[in-house]
N, C-alpha and C positions, 0 to 999 in steps of 0.2 A: 875751226881755229878757236883757241881760248884767248880772249882779250884780257889783259891785266889792267884793271881800272881802279880809279879812286871811288870812294863811297859816294861822292857827289855825282859822278857820271853813272854809277850803277843805279842810284836812285832815279836819275833822269830817264834811263833806259827803262826801268820797271814802269815808271809813270807813262811813258810812250806805249809800252806793251799793253798796259791796262786800257789806255784809250783805244788801241787797235782791237783788243779783245771785245770791248763794248760795241765798237763800231761794226765788227763782224758778227756780233751776237755769238761770241764764243767765250772761252775762259782762258785765263792766264794760269799756267801750272809752272811752279818753280820747284826744282830739286836742289837741295843743298847737300854738299859733300860732307859736312860736319854732322848734320842731323840725319843723313842718309834716308831721306823721305822726301815725298812730294806734297806740295801745299797749293791750293787754289787761292789766288790772290785777287781780291775784289777792288781794293784800294791800297794806297802806299802804307797806310797804318798796318794792314795785314802783313806786308813785307817787313816793316820795321820790327814787328813782334818776333821774327825769326832770329834776331840778334846776329846777323852775319859778322864774322870776324875776319881780320887780315888772313890771307892764304886760303880762305874758303872758296870752293868752286860753286858757281850757281849756274844751273841750266834753266833758261826761260823759254818756255814754249806756249804759243797761242794755238789752242785747239778750237776747231769749228766742226761740229757734227762728227766728232772723234777722229778727224784728220788734223795733222799738224800743219798749220798755215805759216808759221813763223818760228824759228828757233835760233837762239844764240847761246853761247857759252862764255862765262866770265869768271875771273878770279879776283877777288878783292885784294888789292895790293897798293903799289906805289903810284899807279896812274900812268905808267909808261905808254899805254895805248889809248889814253883818253881822247886824244885828237883824232886818231884813226876811227874810234868808235863814234865820235861826234860827226865825222865826215861820212862814214859808210853806214852806220846803223841809225843814228838819230835823223840825219838829213833825208834818208830815203822815206822817212815817215810823213814828211811835210809835203 
């Protein structure tokens, strides 16, 4: 399922995925639809350099030993799914 989220929630998710990747000794890899490429994200500054725009789709995957441990798909937009993401995605990390 692709969640439509605000920039604030997308940044929260990416920060949590970064923490999870570090905890599992893995890597966070982000694919963006606009740039059509994958990027390894080590901190939020790496993600901000991608300049995600409204309507862009972002796939975030945490890899550990080449296996995907965590995957979610988001579209930057009006935030209609913000609360659902906070409840289902962010709360499961705590």
